[in-house]
N, C-alpha and C positions, 0 to 999 in steps of 0.2 A: 225499320226506322231508328232513327238518332236519338237527338234528344233535340236538336232544331227544327226537324223536322218534325214531330211529336206535336209540338210548340206552335209551329206552323198549321197543323192541323188543329189544334184547341182553337186559333183565332179564327180559323173560319166558323166553327160551333158560334163561335162566342157573339161574330157579325149575326147568325141566324137567328141567335138568341136573345138579341139587341142589349148584349153587356158591353163594357169598354173594359172590364176586367174583371178575371178570375181567379179563387181563391180556391188553394188546393192545399188541406192540412194534411199533417201526417196522421189521420184515425181513419178509425170504422163506423158503423152506427151507435157501436156501445163503449163510444172513447176508452178503448182499450187501450190501457200499456204497449202490450207487441199485436201485431196485426196481425189477422189471416192473409194468405199468400193473397187472394182474389181484394183484398182491401188496400195494398199497396199502392197508390195510384201517384201520391209524391215521388216516392223512389221510380217509378217505371215512366215516368212523362219527363224528369229530370238528369235520372243517370245518377243520382245523391243519393248515399244507400244508408247514411246515418239514420241511429232511429229519434232522432227528436231534428224539426226542420219544415219549416213552411213556406209555401212559391204563391207569390200573386204572380199570372200572367198578366201583362198590360195590353193593347194595343202594339206598341213598339220596345219596350221593353220589360224587364221581369227582375223580379229578386226573391232572393231565398235567407230566409232569417234563422238562424239555428245559433246555440250557445258556442263561448268557450272550447269545449269538449270535440265539437265537431269543425272546426277552424280548417284546419289541417286539409284534414278529407273533403271538406269543399273548396276549398283550392287545388284538389289535385281531379276531383271528377267533373267539375263545373269548368272548366276552359272549354268551349267552344261550342256550348249551349247556348250561349245569348243571356244566359242568368247572371247577376250580379249576387257574390254571394255579401248578405249582410249580417254581419258582424254583432249578436244582441251586444247591448252595454257599452259600445267602443263610442268613445267619444266622436262625435258628429253623425253616430250612424242612425235615422230615425227609427220608430219603429214603424209597425207595418201600417197602424191605421193613419198615421201622418204621412207615410211615402203615398197611400192610396191617395188623400185627400191632396196632396200636389200633380200625382199624375191627372187625377180627373179633373174633370171641371162642374161646374152646378148643371143637376140635370141628365149627368151620366149615371150608371150605374154598376156596381161591385156584384158580380155574381157568383154564388156558392149551393153548395149543393147539403140541402134541410139535414140530411142523413146524415153527417159526418160532423158538423160542427152543432158544439152543445150551444146547450139555452143561454147560458152564463156569457159563451165565447160571441153568439149572434147579438147578445144587449150591447155589448162593446162595441161591437162595430155597430151598431145601431148609433148610441151615443155619440162616437167619435167620428161619423161621416153626413149625422144630417143639418148639424149647423152649415154645413159646407153645400148643402141643396144636392149631394151625392145617396143616391139611394143603396139600398142591398136588395137584391132579387133573388131570391131563392129558387131550384131549377129542380127538377127532377124527372128522367134521372139523370145522374152523375155526367159532366160530359167527357170528361177522362175515359169514362166507362165506354163511349161513345165511339171513340178514337181505338181503343184498346184491343183491336180484335183476338192474341191470342192473350185474354185476361185467365187466368184460372180460375178453374170450378172448384165451387162453396163445397167445402170437404164435407162428407159423408160418412166418415169414419162415426159409428153409432154411439149412443148415450149410452155411461153404464153406470149401474148402481154402484155409491159410495156408502158402505153397507156401516148403521149403527157401531158396529163394533172398531169400527174406527175414528166416525165421528163422536160417536158418544150421544146422538139425540136427534128420534126421528124427523119427519118433515112435519104430521099434524101437532106436535110440542113447540116445532121452529114457528109453523106459520099461527099457534095460540098466542106467541109472544111479541109476534107482529103485530097482530091484530090488536092486540092489548095496549101497544107501544102507539098505535094510530088511532085508539079511542083516545088515548092521554092528550093528544092534539087534535082531535076534532076532527079529522078527516074520514069520508067516506071510503075512498082509493086510493090504491097507492101503484104508481104504473114504476116497474125496475126493470132498467136496461143493463145493468153495469153486467157484467158474465159471473164476475166472481160470485158477485150476491146472489146470482142467479143458482148457479152452481153449489152455493153454502147453503141455501134454504131450501130446495127440493132433493139434496144426496143426489147430484149426478155429477159425473165427467164427463169430457171427451178428446177430443186433439185437433179442436178446431182453432186456435190459436199456439203459434210455436210458444214452447216450454212451461208453456200457463193450459194444468187440464180442464176448459172449459169448451159450454156446447153454448152455439149463438140462437141467439133464445132474446125475448122478451116478455114479461112476467106481470099480471096487473090482480092485486089482492084487494078482496074487497070484506064484509065483514061475515058477507055470509059464502063467499068461494074464492077460490085461486083458478088461475088460469095463466098455462104456457103454453107460447107461443113458438112451435118450433118446426123445422121442416121432418114431417112425416118420416123418411124414407132412413132418419136416424134414432126413431122411434123401434126399440125394442120391445118384444113379451116382456120382457123381465121388467123391465123400468114401466111400463104400461100399467104393470099389475104392482108395481110398488106404487105408485100414484095415484091410482085407482081408491074413490072415493076423499080423494086429498084434492085433488087438482084436475081440473081437464084440462086436454090436450088438444092444442087448433093447431091447426097449419103457421108458419110463420108471416105468411106473409096476408094475414086473417085479421091480422094489431091492429091495421090502418082504420077498416069500418069500423069493428066493436071501439075503440078509441073516440070516433064520429061518432057513435052509439050512447059511449059512454059522456063526452061531452053535451048532449041533450038531456044529458037528465039532472044540468046545473050543478053536482055534487058536488066538495070541497075533497081535490082529489091531491095529494103529494107527489113533487118531483122534485130531484133531486139535479138543481140544476145546470151541477158541473160534469153529472154522467147523462142525463137525457140531452137527445139531439133534436133539434127543434122541428123537424117534422111532426115528431110525436104531442109537441107543444101547439105545435096549429091541428092537428089531429084533434085535441081536444078541445077545441073552440068550445065556449059557454061554460064550459068547468070554472070552478071556484078553485084559481090555482093557490096552492100553498109549494113556497119553496122552502125545503129543508135538509138534511143529510136521512138518507135513509136510516131506518132503528137498524137493520141490517147490518151496519157497517161495523158499529159497534157491538153487535152482538158474538159477531164473529172473530171479532180481534179478541175477545176473553176465552181462552180455551178450556173446556171442562175437563175431568181427569182423566177419560178415555183418552182424548188428544192431547193430554201432556203422556200420557206413557208412550203412543204413538209416537211421538213427534223425539221424544227421548231414542225409543229406540232408533228410527230413522239416522239420529245422528250417528249411533252406534257402525248401523253399516257405514255408512258414509266417512266414519273416521277407519276402518278398516280401510278401503279405497284411499284415502288422503296419505297412510302410513306407508302403504304399499307403493306408490305414485312419490313421493321423497324421498326414500331410500334408493326408489329408479335414480332418479333423478341426476345428483353429483358425478355416480361412474357412467352415464350416459353421455353428459355433459364431456366428460375428459374425454369418452372417446371420439368423441365428434358426431356433426351432423345433426344435433336436435334444433330445432327452430323454437317461437314461440308458438305454432301453429301444431307441429307435430308436438310440443311437449302437451298444450292442451288436449288434444287429441288421444295420449297415452292416460291422462288422469280420465277422459272419456268413456276410455275403456277399464280400466281397473274399477270403474263406479259400473259400469255395464255387467259387470261379471256378477254384481248380487241378482240375484233369481225375480226379485222385488221392482230393481230400477226401474222406472215409466221412462225419464230422457231429463236433461239437464233443466235447472230452475230460470238459468239466462245463459248469455252466450259469454263463455267463459272470457276473464280479461285477463291476459298473460304479457304479462311487459318487461322485456328485459331491458336493464340498463334505464340508458334515455325514457324507453318507450314505457318507464313505470313510473314516472312522474306525468305520463298523462292517464288524467283521474278515470277517464270511459275510454280507453286505448281498448283496440279491436285490431287483432292482429291476421293479415290477410298474407294470403300466401303466396303472391306477388312480390310484397316489401318487407317481409316481415325478419326480426333478426335472428340471427344464429346464435344461439348460449355458447359461451366461452366459459372458462373454470377461474375465473374471476368477475369483482360486480353482483351485485345484487339483483334477484330475480323476483319480483312480485306475481301470485296467483291467488285470481279473485274469482270463485265458481260455486254451483254448489247443482244439487241434485234433486228428482222428484220422486217421490216414495211412495203408494197409496195410505203410507200411515204420516208421513212428512216432507215439506219442504225444506232442506239446508242454505245455506251459504254462507260460505268461509273464506278468508282471507288469508295467506301467507305470506311474507316474506324471507326468504333464506340468500344465505352468503353461496355464493358459486368458487368461490376464494376466499384469500383472507380480506376481513371487511376494514377500510379506513376506522382512524377512532372519530373522526367527525360519524361517519355511517353509524358507529358504535354506541355514540351519543344520541343522534336523531332515533336512531331505533330503541335505545332504550326510554325515552323519554316519550314515544308512542305508545310501549307494551304498558308502561306506569298509568298513562290518560286508560286505556281499555282496563289496567285491574281498578285505577280508584273508582271509573265513572260505575263498575261492576259491584264493587264490593261498598258504595257509600251507602247509608242506611239513610231514605228519605221518610216524611211524613205523609200517609194518604191524602190525595187531594193536588201532589205535586203534578207540577206538569212536564214533559220532557226538556223544553230548552233548557229547564235549571239545571238538569242534573249534566247536562252535556260541556258546564262549563268546567265540572272537575276531570272529565278528557281532553280538554286544552290546557288544563293548566298549568300541567310541566311545560310542555312548547311556548305556552306563551311566557317563562321564566326567561328561557333565551330568545325570547323575541321574534317568537315562529310559529306559526299559522297553519289552518289547512283549510280551502278554498269548498267544503262540502260538510254537509249534517251530520254527525255523529252515529244516525240512528234510523232505521226506520221498520216498522212493523211485519211478521211478514204471515202470511195465511200458512192453513193444515193441506198439504198436498193442492195449493192451489199458488194465487200468484208469491215471489217473491218479495214483492214491495206491497203491503199492505199498510190502512189507514185505520183507524183516524188518528191513533198515537205515533208519534215520532220522537226523537232525540237532534234535533235542527232548531234552527233558529227561527219557529215559527209558535203560534201558542196552538197547539193543541189540547185535548180532554186528556184532564189528570191520569197519570197511570193509575192501571187498578190488577189486581194478582191475577196472572189468569195471561196478559199480553206477551207477548212473546216477541224482542226487536234484536235488532244489532246493535251493536257496538262497536263501530270503526274509525277511531281516527286514523291521521294519516300524517306522512310528512311529503313534500318531493319538491326537487330542487332541477328545476326544468335544465336539460340538457345533460343532465347526469344521473338519477335514481329516484326511486320512488319506492315512499313503504310504508307499509297498509297493515294493520293488524286488525281481523274482524273476528270475533265471535258472537253466537246465538242467546240470547239468554232470555230465561223467563221472569218476569216481576212476581215475586214471592213474600209471605211475610216474614219481618225480620223479628225472630222469636224472640230476641234478647229486650229490647226496646218494646215491643208489642202490650198494651194491655188492653183490660175490657171497654177501658175508657178512650185509651189511640190506639188507631192500628197505625204500625211502622211499616215501612215495605224496603226491599232491596233487590239486587240481579241475584241469580243463579247461573250460570253457563252451561250449557246443553252443547254445544260444539264441542268432539273429541278430536284433539289432531296437537300435537308436539309442537312449541313455538322455539325457534332457532336459537339457542342458547348460546354457540359463539357470538350473535349479536348484542350480548347484553352482558351492560355494565352494574354491577351489581353495588358499586360503590354511588351510583345513585339514587338505588333504591331502599324505602324505610323496611325497616323490619318487617310492618307487616305485610308488603307488598311482596316481599320474598315468600313472606312463609304463604300467601296467596297462589304463588307461583308453583310451590315446591308441593301444596298440595294439589293444584289444579291438574302438573305432571302427575302425582303419585295416583291421581283418578282413574288421569287418560291410560296409561299404562294398565292398572288392576281392571278398566272395562274393555282395553281392547285386547291384551295379552292372550287370552283364553281362545279370541278368534283368527289367532295368528299361528303362522308355521314357526319352527324353531327359529328361522332365518331373519326372518321381520319380528320375532321377541324381542332376538336380541340388539336388534337395532334399535327397536324403540325403548327399551331400556334403559340403552347409552342416552339417547333421544333425552329421555326424563329423567336425568339423574338428577337432582336439588344442584342449585347454584349454590 
């Protein structure tokens, strides 16, 4: 079936269930950033494969909402489907609830699967549509699942233990901390839906979601016990033994009966509205709902000593692969035949040479020339560019290792760069350095720090349309809250946070530049006193920065000293792990400027 045929089949089901439109988000029951194959309903239905996009199918019209990262992709994949591309944020483009209100009449209904709609999103629809007399009707099972004949099976890769030698804290200790946090807020139970929170809390990993080593599960934590709801086929003897006495393991589907029983007790229950689906909310009927962020989020964002050691080691392993790739790149491009896809594949192959490499941490962004200016560009084999010995090439990539998750971006010159490219690259580099080295008092929120990353670009009237940084997990999600470096009010940065620092510059149709490294929040030794703590960043990524794109005349002595010291550290750290040929290349790449 093509998209038009699938949509026609869905419309027949809509009539059967007495709904006049149907909402299909890009989501699974756990509000995951990356989806298991069996929950990619929107992609299967519409043929649009971008990672961000939500569709509403009406009786006659249909619309798909996505942001500017995916407008080009949408314009290529949606024609013939009968779905209108709705460019979010563009003048004259209504938001989804407004569009639904215009399409439906009073007394009609918008259907949706409560398993894939968060509590927060469901309430947004209810508030927006109720004044128009339009109701939201929750339908289980998912209507798209009903017509998806070849829907993939749920992943049955076994759960594995994430040992204390890597994570630095056992399950009993983590549960104790969570219960202490629950007690402070007066809640008696906490329903946990987010997969990264569950993986962290129970020290387990699996392969249920591409790029993110989590297991599909729910958990309920009370003051007296903990229950993990997971497909029993995924539970091996080792994991069961490790959780014995700490958590009860039950079948994944048993959660619904247990939540109903919990609701009847009328206890105060903590749920995170953005991470908990509406079906969980409804099953808990009778509870004293308490909305709030799970305490697990803040806990896992602070890396302990053992995690810091492991993450640092993972970046050394990753750095070796990056050096091999950068040395390979230019000669290969000159020989010809290297495309954006084959270049990304080659870097993945170098990473895979490490015995402890598990997976990529996200789909590599490999953008040559004009494609580098597309911030979240996704190269496709059928349409990708061939790299030439000229222009700029941007590659944003990462790896998953048992001790840590990496995320790094480098922009390299494949030929003689222009003066404009050199100036813009240098100003992006200055932003990366300034945001890294600036000391800041404890209690500072990330949005204040990110101004330092933009300053050098603002001085010439330039900016970039994305955040400066995000938190990163430890052998978990490459994007992790609650801390960030973006224009959002998030909790203050604290010692042990791991964030990306990644300013950029993009000129449509020409080139893109981004320089990204991960850095720990650490005490600033010079300024900190017993009375007041000061913090700063310490870069952990080990990868040279292209010296040919740097104009040192634009840099201060402090910025130059930082870069030279960084390159000295990169060489000293990686050289012992390289053969003579790669060591010679790295030595040249890390020379002082």
